[in-house]
BAMARTOR-147886 format. One line per field, with one value per atom (N, C-alpha, C): atom name; residue in three letters; chain; residue number from 1; x negated, y, z. Coordinates in pm, 1 decimal. Atoms other than C-alpha are relative to their C-alpha. Example, Ala and Ser with C-alpha at 12.3 -4.5 7.8 and 13.67 -1.06 7.14 Angstrom:
a <- (N, CA, C, N, CA, C)
r <- (ALA, ALA, ALA, SER, SER, SER)
c <- (A, A, A, A, A, A)
k <- (1, 1, 1, 2, 2, 2)
X <- (-89.0, -1230.0, -90.0, 82.0, -1367.0, 77.0)
Y <- (-119.0, -450.0, 120.0, -119.0, -106.0, 109.0)
Z <- (0.0, 780.0, 0.0, -6.0, 714.0, 73.0)
This chain:
a <- (N, CA, C, N, CA, C, N, CA, C, N, CA, C, N, CA, C, N, CA, C, N, CA, C, N, CA, C, N, CA, C, N, CA, C, N, CA, C, N, CA, C, N, CA, C, N, CA, C, N, CA, C, N, CA, C, N, CA, C, N, CA, C, N, CA, C, N, CA, C, N, CA, C, N, CA, C, N, CA, C, N, CA, C, N, CA, C, N, CA, C, N, CA, C, N, CA, C, N, CA, C, N, CA, C, N, CA, C, N, CA, C, N, CA, C, N, CA, C, N, CA, C, N, CA, C, N, CA, C, N, CA, C, N, CA, C, N, CA, C, N, CA, C, N, CA, C, N, CA, C, N, CA, C, N, CA, C, N, CA, C, N, CA, C, N, CA, C, N, CA, C, N, CA, C, N, CA, C, N, CA, C, N, CA, C, N, CA, C, N, CA, C, N, CA, C, N, CA, C, N, CA, C, N, CA, C, N, CA, C, N, CA, C, N, CA, C, N, CA, C, N, CA, C, N, CA, C, N, CA, C, N, CA, C, N, CA, C, N, CA, C, N, CA, C, N, CA, C, N, CA, C, N, CA, C, N, CA, C, N, CA, C, N, CA, C, N, CA, C, N, CA, C, N, CA, C, N, CA, C, N, CA, C, N, CA, C, N, CA, C, N, CA, C, N, CA, C, N, CA, C, N, CA, C, N, CA, C, N, CA, C, N, CA, C, N, CA, C, N, CA, C, N, CA, C, N, CA, C, N, CA, C, N, CA, C, N, CA, C, N, CA, C, N, CA, C, N, CA, C, N, CA, C, N, CA, C, N, CA, C, N, CA, C, N, CA, C, N, CA, C, N, CA, C, N, CA, C, N, CA, C, N, CA, C, N, CA, C, N, CA, C, N, CA, C, N, CA, C, N, CA, C)
r <- (LYS, LYS, LYS, ASN, ASN, ASN, ASN, ASN, ASN, THR, THR, THR, VAL, VAL, VAL, THR, THR, THR, THR, THR, THR, GLN, GLN, GLN, VAL, VAL, VAL, SER, SER, SER, SER, SER, SER, SER, SER, SER, PHE, PHE, PHE, ILE, ILE, ILE, ASN, ASN, ASN, LEU, LEU, LEU, LEU, LEU, LEU, PRO, PRO, PRO, ASN, ASN, ASN, ASN, ASN, ASN, ILE, ILE, ILE, GLY, GLY, GLY, SER, SER, SER, ASP, ASP, ASP, ILE, ILE, ILE, ILE, ILE, ILE, TYR, TYR, TYR, LEU, LEU, LEU, ARG, ARG, ARG, SER, SER, SER, GLU, GLU, GLU, GLU, GLU, GLU, HIS, HIS, HIS, TYR, TYR, TYR, LEU, LEU, LEU, LYS, LYS, LYS, VAL, VAL, VAL, ALA, ALA, ALA, THR, THR, THR, VAL, VAL, VAL, SER, SER, SER, GLY, GLY, GLY, GLU, GLU, GLU, GLY, GLY, GLY, LEU, LEU, LEU, ILE, ILE, ILE, PHE, PHE, PHE, TYR, TYR, TYR, GLY, GLY, GLY, LEU, LEU, LEU, SER, SER, SER, ASN, ASN, ASN, ALA, ALA, ALA, ILE, ILE, ILE, ARG, ARG, ARG, ASP, ASP, ASP, LEU, LEU, LEU, GLU, GLU, GLU, ARG, ARG, ARG, LEU, LEU, LEU, GLY, GLY, GLY, ILE, ILE, ILE, GLU, GLU, GLU, GLY, GLY, GLY, PHE, PHE, PHE, HIS, HIS, HIS, VAL, VAL, VAL, HIS, HIS, HIS, ARG, ARG, ARG, SER, SER, SER, TYR, TYR, TYR, TRP, TRP, TRP, VAL, VAL, VAL, SER, SER, SER, ARG, ARG, ARG, LYS, LYS, LYS, HIS, HIS, HIS, ILE, ILE, ILE, LEU, LEU, LEU, ARG, ARG, ARG, ILE, ILE, ILE, GLU, GLU, GLU, ILE, ILE, ILE, GLU, GLU, GLU, SER, SER, SER, ASN, ASN, ASN, SER, SER, SER, ALA, ALA, ALA, PHE, PHE, PHE, ALA, ALA, ALA, LEU, LEU, LEU, MET, MET, MET, SER, SER, SER, ASN, ASN, ASN, ASN, ASN, ASN, ARG, ARG, ARG, THR, THR, THR, ILE, ILE, ILE, PRO, PRO, PRO, ILE, ILE, ILE, SER, SER, SER, ARG, ARG, ARG, ARG, ARG, ARG, ARG, ARG, ARG, VAL, VAL, VAL, LYS, LYS, LYS, GLU, GLU, GLU, ILE, ILE, ILE, THR, THR, THR, SER, SER, SER, ASN, ASN, ASN, TRP, TRP, TRP, ARG, ARG, ARG, ASN, ASN, ASN, ASN, ASN, ASN)
c <- (A, A, A, A, A, A, A, A, A, A, A, A, A, A, A, A, A, A, A, A, A, A, A, A, A, A, A, A, A, A, A, A, A, A, A, A, A, A, A, A, A, A, A, A, A, A, A, A, A, A, A, A, A, A, A, A, A, A, A, A, A, A, A, A, A, A, A, A, A, A, A, A, A, A, A, A, A, A, A, A, A, A, A, A, A, A, A, A, A, A, A, A, A, A, A, A, A, A, A, A, A, A, A, A, A, A, A, A, A, A, A, A, A, A, A, A, A, A, A, A, A, A, A, A, A, A, A, A, A, A, A, A, A, A, A, A, A, A, A, A, A, A, A, A, A, A, A, A, A, A, A, A, A, A, A, A, A, A, A, A, A, A, A, A, A, A, A, A, A, A, A, A, A, A, A, A, A, A, A, A, A, A, A, A, A, A, A, A, A, A, A, A, A, A, A, A, A, A, A, A, A, A, A, A, A, A, A, A, A, A, A, A, A, A, A, A, A, A, A, A, A, A, A, A, A, A, A, A, A, A, A, A, A, A, A, A, A, A, A, A, A, A, A, A, A, A, A, A, A, A, A, A, A, A, A, A, A, A, A, A, A, A, A, A, A, A, A, A, A, A, A, A, A, A, A, A, A, A, A, A, A, A, A, A, A, A, A, A, A, A, A, A, A, A, A, A, A, A, A, A, A, A, A, A, A, A, A, A, A, A, A, A, A, A, A, A, A, A, A, A, A, A, A, A, A, A, A, A, A, A, A, A, A, A, A, A, A, A, A, A, A, A, A, A, A)
k <- (1, 1, 1, 2, 2, 2, 3, 3, 3, 4, 4, 4, 5, 5, 5, 6, 6, 6, 7, 7, 7, 8, 8, 8, 9, 9, 9, 10, 10, 10, 11, 11, 11, 12, 12, 12, 13, 13, 13, 14, 14, 14, 15, 15, 15, 16, 16, 16, 17, 17, 17, 18, 18, 18, 19, 19, 19, 20, 20, 20, 21, 21, 21, 22, 22, 22, 23, 23, 23, 24, 24, 24, 25, 25, 25, 26, 26, 26, 27, 27, 27, 28, 28, 28, 29, 29, 29, 30, 30, 30, 31, 31, 31, 32, 32, 32, 33, 33, 33, 34, 34, 34, 35, 35, 35, 36, 36, 36, 37, 37, 37, 38, 38, 38, 39, 39, 39, 40, 40, 40, 41, 41, 41, 42, 42, 42, 43, 43, 43, 44, 44, 44, 45, 45, 45, 46, 46, 46, 47, 47, 47, 48, 48, 48, 49, 49, 49, 50, 50, 50, 51, 51, 51, 52, 52, 52, 53, 53, 53, 54, 54, 54, 55, 55, 55, 56, 56, 56, 57, 57, 57, 58, 58, 58, 59, 59, 59, 60, 60, 60, 61, 61, 61, 62, 62, 62, 63, 63, 63, 64, 64, 64, 65, 65, 65, 66, 66, 66, 67, 67, 67, 68, 68, 68, 69, 69, 69, 70, 70, 70, 71, 71, 71, 72, 72, 72, 73, 73, 73, 74, 74, 74, 75, 75, 75, 76, 76, 76, 77, 77, 77, 78, 78, 78, 79, 79, 79, 80, 80, 80, 81, 81, 81, 82, 82, 82, 83, 83, 83, 84, 84, 84, 85, 85, 85, 86, 86, 86, 87, 87, 87, 88, 88, 88, 89, 89, 89, 90, 90, 90, 91, 91, 91, 92, 92, 92, 93, 93, 93, 94, 94, 94, 95, 95, 95, 96, 96, 96, 97, 97, 97, 98, 98, 98, 99, 99, 99, 100, 100, 100, 101, 101, 101, 102, 102, 102, 103, 103, 103, 104, 104, 104, 105, 105, 105, 106, 106, 106, 107, 107, 107, 108, 108, 108, 109, 109, 109, 110, 110, 110, 111, 111, 111, 112, 112, 112, 113, 113, 113, 114, 114, 114, 115, 115, 115)
X <- (-97.2, -1280.7, 52.0, -59.5, -1126.3, -110.5, 99.6, -1476.2, -9.9, 14.6, -1484.0, 113.8, -100.5, -1112.0, -40.1, 28.9, -1232.6, -117.2, 87.5, -1537.3, 33.7, -41.3, -1363.2, 99.5, -95.7, -1090.4, -87.1, 52.4, -1343.5, -98.0, 69.0, -1539.2, 95.4, -85.1, -1236.5, 56.7, -42.2, -1089.9, 118.8, -77.0, -811.8, -31.9, 41.9, -991.1, -12.4, 40.1, -1038.6, 136.1, -118.4, -641.7, 55.5, -53.9, -483.6, 103.4, -90.3, -311.4, 133.0, -185.8, 46.1, 35.0, -76.2, 90.4, -13.6, 2.3, -2.4, -52.2, 89.4, -153.6, 97.8, -73.3, 151.8, 20.9, -3.6, 71.3, 72.5, -96.4, 305.3, -90.2, 77.6, 58.9, -123.4, 130.1, -288.7, -5.7, 16.2, -349.7, -116.7, 119.2, -674.9, 3.8, 5.3, -748.7, -152.7, 147.5, -1103.8, -60.1, 98.4, -1323.7, 83.4, -82.2, -1017.2, 107.2, -90.3, -753.0, 103.3, -135.0, -391.8, 50.2, -13.4, -273.5, 161.6, -113.6, 109.8, 44.8, -56.5, 255.8, 146.4, -143.7, 578.6, 34.9, -8.6, 529.1, -29.5, 33.6, 380.3, -101.5, 110.9, 87.2, -126.4, 145.3, -289.3, -91.2, 126.6, -597.6, -120.2, 139.3, -929.6, -100.2, 97.4, -1247.5, -43.3, 54.3, -1275.5, 40.2, -49.4, -1275.2, 96.3, -114.2, -989.4, -37.0, 54.4, -1196.2, -42.6, 29.5, -1344.3, 104.7, -119.3, -1017.4, 72.7, -53.4, -887.0, -77.4, 86.7, -1177.6, 33.1, -16.9, -1128.4, 179.9, -119.9, -735.3, -5.8, -2.3, -827.5, -95.3, 83.9, -1065.6, 90.8, -80.5, -812.5, 120.5, -119.6, -539.7, 124.9, -106.2, -306.3, 3.2, -41.7, -141.9, 50.7, -59.3, -84.5, -66.0, 54.3, -173.7, -66.4, 81.6, -409.1, 75.1, -103.6, -107.8, -36.2, 37.7, -280.2, -144.4, 156.3, -632.2, -6.9, -16.2, -510.7, 68.8, -121.2, -269.5, -34.3, -15.8, -266.8, 140.1, -153.2, 90.3, -5.1, -37.0, 166.3, 84.7, -73.9, 328.7, 145.5, -101.4, 567.1, 90.5, -78.1, 689.9, 58.6, -58.6, 786.5, 150.1, -127.3, 1162.9, 50.3, -0.3, 1155.0, -71.9, 94.2, 982.6, 100.8, -80.9, 1156.2, -71.3, 87.5, 1045.9, 86.2, -83.1, 1175.5, -90.2, 78.6, 1067.4, -136.0, 170.2, 717.9, -65.3, 62.6, 661.5, 45.6, -42.3, 690.4, -35.2, 9.4, 730.8, 33.1, -29.4, 726.7, 99.5, -46.9, 977.0, -12.1, 58.4, 853.3, 96.6, -99.0, 1023.0, 1.0, -4.2, 970.5, 83.9, -45.9, 1153.3, -61.0, 120.8, 843.0, 6.9, 26.0, 787.4, -139.6, 131.4, 453.1, -0.6, 24.5, 340.7, -82.5, 75.1, 223.0, -43.4, 62.9, -30.4, 67.7, -66.5, 99.9, -64.4, 86.0, -199.9, 25.7, -17.6, -103.6, 135.2, -146.4, 281.2, 38.3, -13.5, 296.9, -53.4, 64.4, 57.2, 50.1, -40.9, 187.0, 174.1, -158.9, 582.5, -16.8, -3.6, 491.4, -64.2, 59.9, 273.5, 109.9, -106.7, 529.5, 135.2, -124.3, 830.0, -25.3, 25.6, 642.3, -52.1, 62.7, 537.2, 89.6)
Y <- (1.2, 263.0, -148.9, 131.1, -89.7, -104.8, 81.8, -246.7, 29.7, -26.2, -88.1, -58.7, 67.5, -217.8, -153.7, 160.5, -568.7, -52.6, 24.9, -545.5, -17.6, -20.7, -431.1, -148.5, 122.5, -723.3, -116.8, 120.1, -989.0, -12.6, 3.3, -905.9, 3.3, -2.9, -908.7, -131.8, 135.8, -1199.4, -40.9, 30.8, -1182.7, -145.3, 88.1, -1408.6, -136.2, 159.5, -1697.7, -38.4, 83.0, -1734.7, -89.7, 123.6, -2038.2, 53.2, -63.6, -1953.8, -15.5, 3.7, -2093.9, 108.8, -85.0, -1828.4, 150.8, -159.4, -1486.5, 66.9, -69.3, -1190.1, 115.5, -91.2, -971.2, -25.8, 22.0, -972.9, 54.5, -39.5, -935.4, 10.6, -29.0, -963.8, -90.8, 76.0, -1106.2, -27.4, 56.0, -1290.6, -72.1, 52.6, -1344.1, -126.0, 103.8, -1689.9, -71.2, 39.1, -1733.7, 64.2, -46.2, -1736.8, 3.7, 9.3, -1783.2, 113.2, -96.9, -1556.3, -34.4, 48.8, -1662.8, 123.0, -84.1, -1478.0, -34.5, 33.2, -1456.7, 70.0, -46.6, -1366.2, -10.4, 13.6, -1340.6, -152.7, 102.6, -1667.7, -129.3, 112.8, -1879.7, 52.2, -14.0, -1899.6, -77.5, 75.7, -1976.5, 21.9, -1.8, -2029.4, 17.5, 7.5, -1896.0, 36.5, -28.7, -1857.1, 168.8, -150.5, -1466.7, 70.3, -66.8, -1205.1, 108.7, -86.2, -983.3, 147.0, -110.1, -665.0, 32.7, 7.6, -738.6, -19.2, 13.7, -830.8, 145.5, -134.7, -480.7, 92.9, -71.9, -310.9, -26.6, 19.4, -487.7, 70.7, -60.4, -375.1, 159.9, -159.4, -22.3, 32.8, -45.2, -10.9, -39.4, 27.9, -163.6, 83.2, -72.5, 94.4, -58.3, 70.5, -146.3, 71.1, -67.5, 51.6, -107.8, 74.6, -115.1, 42.3, -44.7, -89.5, -126.6, 110.7, -287.4, 35.9, -24.2, -304.6, -87.1, 83.4, -556.9, -58.3, 41.9, -680.0, -119.6, 109.7, -986.9, -7.8, -1.9, -863.9, 132.2, -127.5, -634.5, -37.7, 12.9, -569.1, 105.1, -80.8, -430.4, 91.2, -112.4, -106.6, -20.8, 13.8, -194.7, -142.3, 115.2, -501.2, -6.1, -24.1, -361.2, 32.3, -23.3, -383.6, 100.4, -77.5, -214.7, -26.1, 15.4, -151.1, 4.9, 28.5, -245.3, 34.0, -26.3, -100.5, -12.9, 43.3, -269.9, 84.9, -61.4, -138.9, -49.9, 30.0, -316.1, -46.3, 39.4, -420.0, 51.5, -56.3, -335.8, -99.8, 91.4, -546.8, 50.6, -35.4, -493.4, -132.5, 143.3, -718.7, 26.9, 0.6, -800.3, -62.5, 46.9, -880.0, -169.3, 118.1, -1241.7, -69.7, 19.9, -1227.9, -23.9, 14.1, -1271.2, 124.0, -118.5, -1033.3, -15.8, -18.9, -912.8, 70.6, -66.1, -771.5, 143.1, -108.2, -429.2, 56.0, -46.3, -310.7, 112.3, -109.4, -62.5, 136.1, -107.8, 167.8, 60.8, -45.8, 179.6, 22.8, -3.2, 198.1, 130.5, -120.9, 570.5, 60.9, -57.3, 640.2, -90.4, 90.1, 333.4, 49.3, -42.3, 429.2, 132.8, -128.1, 796.9, 5.6, -17.2, 719.7, -85.3, 66.2, 457.2, 72.5, -61.9, 669.0, 120.0, -120.6, 987.1, -36.8, -6.4, 825.2, -95.3)
Z <- (-113.1, -3037.8, 23.9, -14.8, -3105.5, 71.7, -55.0, -3004.6, 151.2, -137.7, -2666.0, 73.0, -48.4, -2595.8, 17.2, 32.7, -2721.9, 127.8, -82.2, -2508.1, 168.3, -147.7, -2168.9, 22.7, -17.5, -2231.4, -1.7, -8.0, -2299.3, 117.6, -108.6, -1988.4, 118.9, -113.6, -1774.3, 41.3, -61.8, -1549.9, -85.2, 73.8, -1791.5, -97.5, 79.7, -2015.9, 79.9, -60.1, -1754.5, 45.4, -31.5, -1713.4, -117.7, 100.6, -1845.8, -115.3, 113.3, -2191.7, 34.0, 3.0, -2096.4, 108.4, -88.8, -1825.2, -37.8, 49.0, -2040.3, 75.0, -80.2, -1916.7, 54.3, -59.1, -1793.4, 148.9, -155.6, -1422.6, 70.8, -86.6, -1172.2, 140.2, -95.7, -887.4, 15.7, 14.0, -774.5, 169.7, -150.4, -433.6, 13.4, -20.7, -298.5, 104.1, -112.8, -131.8, -27.0, -19.6, -25.0, -112.8, 110.5, -317.3, -149.3, 118.2, -565.3, -22.8, 15.7, -717.1, -63.4, 42.6, -743.5, -94.5, 119.4, -1069.8, -38.8, 8.4, -1072.4, -137.6, 128.7, -1438.0, -18.6, 42.7, -1596.3, -51.8, 73.1, -1750.5, 83.2, -106.6, -1423.0, 91.6, -75.6, -1186.6, -52.2, 0.7, -1197.8, 88.5, -98.9, -978.7, -74.6, 58.7, -1082.0, 81.9, -85.5, -945.8, -19.4, 26.3, -907.9, 114.6, -114.9, -655.4, -38.9, 19.1, -589.6, -24.1, 45.6, -579.1, -152.9, 149.0, -923.1, -105.7, 103.9, -1082.6, 11.2, -17.8, -931.2, -115.2, 96.2, -1112.1, -141.6, 144.6, -1424.3, -59.3, 39.7, -1433.7, -21.1, 4.9, -1365.1, -109.5, 133.3, -1649.7, -125.3, 100.0, -1870.1, 6.9, -18.6, -1751.8, 40.2, -64.7, -1575.3, 127.0, -138.3, -1293.9, 105.8, -120.3, -969.1, 152.9, -129.9, -602.6, 95.2, -78.4, -376.5, 156.7, -103.0, -102.7, 141.6, -138.0, 159.5, -43.3, 24.8, 194.4, -97.6, 94.8, 13.4, -147.4, 129.8, -278.0, -65.9, 85.5, -568.6, -65.9, 89.8, -737.5, -98.1, 129.4, -1073.3, 37.7, -40.7, -1033.1, -91.0, 68.2, -1327.2, 27.1, -40.3, -1170.0, 168.4, -123.6, -831.7, -15.5, 23.4, -807.9, 109.1, -104.0, -473.2, 120.3, -102.0, -159.8, 136.5, -124.6, 184.0, 123.7, -124.2, 509.2, 100.6, -131.7, 839.4, 104.0, -103.2, 1179.7, 5.1, -47.2, 1197.9, -128.7, 110.2, 831.5, -125.9, 128.0, 490.8, -119.0, 113.3, 155.9, -129.1, 155.0, -222.5, -41.3, 94.5, -399.2, -124.5, 133.0, -720.6, -85.3, 101.2, -1036.5, -45.3, -16.7, -986.7, 137.8, -130.2, -647.0, 120.2, -83.5, -442.6, 85.8, -77.2, -152.7, 49.9, -44.9, -93.2, 98.2, -93.3, 228.4, -52.4, 10.1, 234.6, 156.0, -116.4, 506.1, 65.8, -65.6, 778.2, -37.8, 32.4, 674.7, -137.7, 140.5, 319.6, -38.5, 20.1, 326.2, -40.4, 37.1, 314.8, -134.4, 108.4, 52.9, -141.6, 87.3, -144.6, -64.8, 17.9, -136.2, -71.7, 58.4, -229.9, -156.5, 117.7, -516.8, -113.8, 98.2, -655.0, -16.0, 50.7, -620.8, -89.7, 63.9, -785.6, -146.6, 154.8, -1109.7, -71.6)
């Protein structure tokens, strides 16, 4: 069983992260062919696609939401979700606000509150 976990971690984008930022991910942001990774210890930019990174995180059992076409956020790092007349945001543990697309607001708000 440990070999499976090791294989999954070694084949994930987490191994591409700079050592100084760790791997406790707050959010991911797609920037063309690059991925901005924000962790509790800092930020890094790696050459990796958002959809592949989300797949890796799901495989590793790390819970989060693809809140916007360019963003994924970690469930445990959402402090609150703010909904205004025309927009919604997730306030993250690093005090950044991440946009939530209109079509995903209801689903994400419901799933975040229920777990």
